[in-house]
C-alpha positions as CSV (number, residue, x, y, z in Angstrom):
1,M,18.2,-1.1,-9.6
2,K,19.7,-4.6,-8.3
3,Y,19.4,-7.4,-10.0
4,K,17.2,-9.3,-7.2
5,T,14.4,-6.8,-8.1
6,L,14.8,-7.4,-12.1
7,L,14.5,-11.2,-11.1
8,L,11.1,-10.6,-9.0
9,M,9.3,-8.2,-11.0
10,T,10.7,-10.3,-14.5
11,A,8.9,-13.5,-12.0
12,G,5.8,-11.6,-11.7
13,V,5.6,-10.9,-15.0
14,G,5.9,-14.9,-15.8
15,V,2.9,-15.6,-13.6
16,L,0.8,-13.0,-15.3
17,A,1.8,-14.5,-18.8
18,V,1.3,-17.8,-17.8
19,M,-2.4,-17.1,-17.2
20,V,-2.9,-14.9,-20.4
21,L,-1.8,-17.7,-22.0
22,I,-4.1,-20.2,-20.4
23,I,-7.1,-18.1,-20.9
24,G,-6.2,-16.9,-24.7
25,P,-4.6,-14.2,-25.5
26,E,-7.0,-13.1,-28.6
27,K,-9.8,-13.5,-26.1
28,I,-8.4,-10.7,-23.2
29,E,-7.3,-8.0,-26.5
30,G,-10.9,-8.7,-28.0
31,A,-12.7,-8.1,-24.6
32,I,-10.2,-5.1,-24.6
33,K,-10.2,-3.7,-28.0
34,Q,-14.1,-3.2,-27.2
35,S,-13.8,-1.1,-24.2
36,N,-15.3,2.3,-23.8
37,P,-12.1,4.9,-23.9
38,W,-14.3,7.5,-21.6
39,Y,-14.8,5.2,-18.8
40,L,-11.0,4.0,-18.8
41,A,-10.7,7.7,-18.8
42,L,-12.8,8.2,-16.3
43,A,-10.8,5.3,-14.3
44,V,-7.9,7.5,-14.8
45,I,-9.1,10.4,-13.6
46,I,-10.3,8.5,-10.1
47,Q,-6.9,7.6,-9.8
48,L,-5.3,11.0,-9.9
49,I,-8.1,12.1,-7.4
50,I,-7.1,9.6,-5.2
51,Y,-3.1,10.7,-5.1
52,G,-4.6,14.1,-4.2
53,L,-6.6,12.7,-1.5
54,W,-3.6,10.6,-0.2
55,T,-1.6,13.9,-0.6
56,E,-4.4,15.3,1.5
57,R,-4.2,13.1,4.5
58,W,-0.7,13.0,5.0
59,A,-0.8,16.9,5.2
60,I,-2.7,16.5,8.1
61,T,-0.3,14.3,9.9
62,T,2.6,16.6,8.9
63,N,0.2,19.7,9.8
64,S,-0.3,17.8,13.7
65,V,3.1,18.0,14.1
66,G,3.9,21.4,13.5
67,I,5.9,20.3,9.9
68,S,5.7,23.3,7.5
69,I,5.3,22.0,3.8
70,S,3.4,22.6,1.0
71,R,0.7,19.9,-0.9
72,R,2.8,20.6,-3.9
73,H,5.8,19.3,-2.5
74,L,3.8,16.4,-0.6
75,L,2.4,14.9,-3.7
76,P,5.5,14.2,-5.5
77,M,7.0,12.8,-2.0
78,L,3.9,10.4,-1.9
79,L,4.5,9.1,-5.6
80,V,8.3,8.6,-5.4
81,G,7.4,6.5,-1.7
82,L,4.3,4.5,-3.9
83,A,7.1,3.5,-6.9
84,I,9.7,2.0,-4.1
85,N,6.6,0.0,-3.0
86,N,5.8,-1.3,-6.4
87,I,9.3,-1.9,-7.2
88,T,10.7,-3.6,-4.2
89,P,9.9,-6.5,-3.1
90,S,9.2,-5.3,0.5
91,G,5.5,-6.1,1.2
92,R,4.5,-2.4,0.0
93,G,6.8,-1.1,2.8
94,G,9.7,-0.1,1.7
95,G,8.5,3.6,0.7
96,E,7.7,4.8,3.6
97,P,11.1,5.3,4.9
98,V,12.5,7.1,1.8
99,R,9.4,9.1,2.3
100,A,10.2,9.9,5.6
101,Y,13.6,10.7,4.7
102,I,12.7,12.7,1.4
103,L,10.3,15.1,3.7
104,G,12.6,15.2,6.8
105,K,15.3,16.4,4.9
106,Y,13.2,19.3,2.8
107,S,11.3,20.5,5.8
108,N,14.4,20.3,8.0
109,S,12.6,18.2,10.6
110,P,14.1,15.5,12.3
111,T,13.7,12.2,10.7
112,E,11.8,10.3,13.5
113,T,9.1,13.2,13.3
114,A,9.0,12.9,9.9
115,F,9.0,8.6,10.2
116,A,6.2,9.0,12.7
117,T,3.8,11.6,10.2
118,V,4.5,8.3,7.5
119,I,3.3,5.6,9.5
120,A,0.3,7.6,11.0
121,D,-0.8,7.9,7.2
122,R,-0.1,4.2,6.7
123,G,-1.9,3.4,10.3
124,L,-4.9,5.5,9.2
125,D,-5.8,2.9,6.3
126,T,-6.4,0.4,8.6
127,F,-9.7,1.9,9.9
128,P,-11.5,1.3,7.0
129,F,-9.4,-1.4,5.9
130,I,-10.1,-3.8,8.8
131,A,-14.1,-3.1,8.0
132,L,-13.7,-3.7,4.5
133,A,-11.7,-7.3,5.6
134,V,-14.9,-8.3,8.1
135,I,-17.3,-7.4,4.7
136,T,-15.4,-9.2,2.5
137,I,-14.9,-12.2,4.6
138,I,-19.1,-12.9,4.6
139,T,-19.3,-11.9,1.0
140,A,-16.6,-14.3,0.4
141,I,-18.8,-17.2,2.5
142,L,-22.1,-16.1,0.4
143,Y,-21.3,-15.1,-2.9
144,I,-17.6,-15.9,-4.3
145,K,-18.0,-19.5,-2.4
146,L,-14.4,-19.7,-2.2
147,P,-12.6,-22.8,-0.5
148,S,-12.6,-22.9,3.6
149,W,-9.2,-23.0,4.0
150,M,-9.1,-19.7,2.0
151,V,-11.7,-18.4,3.9
152,I,-9.9,-19.5,7.1
153,T,-6.5,-18.2,5.5
154,L,-8.5,-14.5,5.7
155,I,-9.5,-14.9,9.3
156,V,-6.1,-15.4,10.5
157,C,-4.5,-12.5,8.3
158,L,-7.3,-10.1,9.6
159,A,-6.8,-11.2,13.6
160,V,-2.7,-10.8,13.0
161,L,-3.4,-7.9,11.5
162,I,-5.7,-6.2,14.2
163,I,-3.3,-7.7,17.1
164,L,-0.2,-6.3,15.1
165,F,-1.7,-2.9,14.7
166,A,-2.9,-2.8,18.6
167,L,0.6,-3.8,19.7
168,A,1.6,-0.7,17.6
169,L,-0.7,1.6,18.6
170,Y,-0.2,0.7,22.4
171,M,3.7,0.9,21.9
172,C,2.7,4.8,20.7
173,I,0.8,5.6,24.1
174,N,2.6,3.4,26.8
175,R,5.8,4.8,26.7
176,E,7.0,2.3,29.3
177,F,5.6,-0.5,27.0
178,G,7.8,1.0,23.9
179,D,10.8,1.2,25.9
180,R,10.8,-2.3,26.7
181,T,9.7,-3.6,23.4
182,V,12.7,-1.5,22.0
183,K,15.4,-2.6,24.8
184,W,14.3,-6.5,23.9
185,V,14.7,-5.7,20.1
186,L,18.0,-4.5,20.5
187,K,19.5,-7.1,23.0
188,L,17.6,-9.8,20.3
189,V,19.8,-7.7,17.6
190,N,22.8,-7.5,20.0
191,R,23.1,-11.6,20.4
192,I,23.1,-11.3,16.2
193,S,25.6,-8.9,15.9
194,N,28.4,-7.6,18.7
195,K,28.8,-4.5,16.9
196,F,25.7,-2.6,18.2
197,H,27.5,-0.3,20.4
198,D,26.3,1.6,23.2
199,K,26.4,4.5,21.3
200,I,24.2,3.2,18.8
201,R,22.0,2.0,21.5
202,E,21.1,5.1,22.8
203,R,20.6,6.2,19.8
204,A,18.0,3.8,18.6
205,I,16.2,4.5,21.9
206,N,16.3,7.9,21.4
207,A,15.0,7.9,18.0
208,V,12.0,5.5,19.5
209,V,11.4,8.1,22.0
210,G,11.1,10.9,20.0
211,F,8.7,8.8,17.3
212,Q,6.7,8.1,20.4
213,D,6.2,11.9,21.1
214,S,4.9,12.7,17.8
215,M,3.0,9.9,17.4
216,R,1.1,11.0,20.6
217,V,0.7,14.3,19.2
218,M,-1.0,13.3,16.2
219,I,-3.1,10.6,18.2
220,N,-4.9,13.2,20.7
221,D,-4.7,15.5,17.7
222,R,-8.5,15.4,17.1
223,K,-8.2,16.3,13.6
224,V,-6.3,13.6,12.8
225,L,-9.2,11.4,13.4
226,L,-12.2,13.3,12.4
227,Y,-10.8,14.0,8.9
228,G,-8.1,11.4,8.7
229,I,-10.3,8.3,9.1
230,P,-13.2,9.8,7.2
231,L,-10.5,10.5,4.6
232,S,-9.6,7.0,4.3
233,F,-12.9,5.4,3.5
234,I,-13.5,7.8,0.7
235,I,-10.0,6.8,-0.7
236,W,-10.7,3.0,-0.3
237,F,-14.5,3.9,-1.7
238,L,-13.2,4.9,-4.4
239,E,-10.3,2.5,-5.4
240,I,-12.9,0.1,-5.4
241,L,-14.9,2.6,-7.7
242,R,-11.9,3.2,-10.3
243,V,-12.2,-1.1,-10.2
244,Y,-15.9,-0.9,-10.9
245,V,-15.1,1.9,-13.7
246,V,-13.1,-0.6,-15.6
247,F,-15.9,-3.2,-15.8
248,L,-18.2,-0.9,-16.7
249,A,-15.5,0.2,-19.8
250,L,-15.4,-3.6,-20.6
251,N,-19.7,-3.4,-20.4
252,V,-19.4,-5.9,-17.5
253,N,-21.5,-4.6,-14.7
254,A,-19.7,-6.6,-11.9
255,P,-21.6,-6.2,-8.7
256,L,-19.9,-3.4,-6.0
257,E,-19.8,-6.1,-3.8
258,I,-18.3,-8.7,-5.3
259,I,-15.0,-6.0,-6.6
260,A,-14.5,-5.4,-2.8
261,A,-13.9,-8.4,-1.6
262,V,-11.4,-9.3,-4.7
263,F,-9.2,-5.7,-3.6
264,V,-9.6,-6.5,-0.3
265,I,-8.4,-10.1,-0.8
266,S,-5.6,-8.8,-3.5
267,T,-4.3,-6.5,-1.5
268,L,-3.9,-8.7,1.8
269,I,-2.0,-10.8,-1.1
270,G,0.2,-7.8,-2.0
271,M,1.2,-7.5,1.1
272,I,3.7,-10.7,1.2
273,P,6.8,-9.6,0.7
274,L,7.7,-12.0,-2.1
275,L,7.7,-9.8,-5.5
276,P,7.8,-6.0,-6.2
277,G,4.0,-4.5,-5.2
278,G,2.7,-8.5,-4.9
279,L,3.5,-8.0,-9.0
280,G,1.7,-11.3,-10.7
281,A,0.6,-12.7,-7.3
282,V,-2.1,-10.0,-7.4
283,D,-2.9,-9.9,-10.7
284,G,-3.5,-13.9,-10.9
285,M,-5.7,-13.7,-7.9
286,M,-7.7,-10.9,-9.0
287,I,-8.1,-12.9,-12.7
288,L,-8.9,-16.0,-10.2
289,L,-11.2,-14.8,-7.6
290,Y,-13.3,-12.8,-10.8
291,S,-13.8,-16.0,-12.4
292,Y,-14.8,-17.7,-8.9
293,A,-17.6,-14.8,-8.6
294,G,-18.9,-15.9,-12.0
295,I,-17.2,-13.4,-14.5
296,P,-15.5,-14.8,-17.9
297,A,-12.0,-15.6,-17.5
298,S,-11.2,-13.1,-20.5
299,V,-13.0,-10.2,-19.1
300,S,-11.9,-10.6,-15.6
301,A,-8.1,-10.9,-16.9
302,A,-8.7,-7.8,-19.2
303,A,-10.3,-5.9,-16.2
304,T,-7.2,-7.0,-14.4
305,I,-4.3,-5.9,-16.6
306,V,-6.1,-2.6,-17.3
307,E,-6.7,-1.3,-14.0
308,R,-3.0,-2.4,-13.0
309,L,-2.0,-0.4,-15.9
310,I,-3.6,2.6,-14.1
311,S,-3.4,1.9,-10.4
312,F,0.7,-0.1,-11.0
313,W,1.9,0.8,-13.8
314,M,0.8,4.3,-14.1
315,T,1.9,5.3,-10.3
316,S,5.4,3.5,-10.5
317,I,6.0,5.6,-13.8
318,I,5.4,8.9,-12.5
319,G,7.1,8.0,-9.5
320,V,10.2,7.2,-10.9
321,A,9.8,10.2,-13.3
322,V,9.7,12.8,-10.2
323,M,12.4,11.0,-8.3
324,P,15.3,13.6,-9.8
325,Y,13.4,16.5,-8.7
326,F,14.9,15.3,-5.2
327,G,18.0,15.3,-6.1
328,V,20.8,12.8,-5.9
329,D,20.4,11.3,-2.4
330,A,16.6,10.3,-3.3
331,V,18.3,8.3,-6.2
332,E,20.8,6.5,-4.1
333,K,18.2,5.6,-1.3
334,L,16.1,4.0,-4.1
335,S,18.7,1.9,-5.6
336,K,19.8,0.9,-2.1
337,K,16.3,-0.2,-1.3
338,S,16.0,-1.8,-4.9
């Protein structure tokens, strides 16, 4: 792990530490000590189920393009990608190229095809996220009483997300538009660096064509949409349910719509490529928003810490632990991304 990532992780932990000191460590500790261990165990079980559903959704896209690989191999690949997303300042996107690299290597598939399955898998997340984001904005206005500038920021972020998603989808469907976009990007890169030779340009265009072909196959496959989108909604519901169960463990029956709103907003914050996995920024935002909604600060902090231990730290530890399973190449890829 490079010093940059280590420093950013330290900064993120520092942000959380400051908030803990402001609220009072003894109050947070008291709230955690009173937690129900059975509910905490249930939250961990829900997270494990989410891992399985993520794997199942990825299997839908890999099967669509004819990549033959078992789910017991997809699961550790997925966990490695999640771990890299968490520990690198990449806006939750650093793990996707590594997931594609490992999938291509172990299934003997073209890299662009493997990468297309990963992008399609992440793209399926966009449908429920947009729906939840709309509900979040309404909830934020009616219940959380967020400042107007924050609501406007959420609306702008949602609009940008929809536009980018629509453009990316259109690039996959319309080859001519995709080719023009790629050539424009290559010209821009060529102006920045003269080392971009014709062979590299041709290779990049061919790779994009292969990627587009794979994406079109998945878009035209009804199973991807009929099973993938409902599965994505279930996954998002379980993620929100996990947070709800953590609050129940702390003897607080927090409204589900408030939890959903805070979860979506914090997810948006986590996409900003400043801190690894949004570390610190996400935690602080969650505590702040729960407090805005009327939940005591000590309980908000305790719930956030416990929830992040399950969703962030447990995932990171498991992902790093299984990485040697894929050999030295995968470890080197991680060190380059960190």
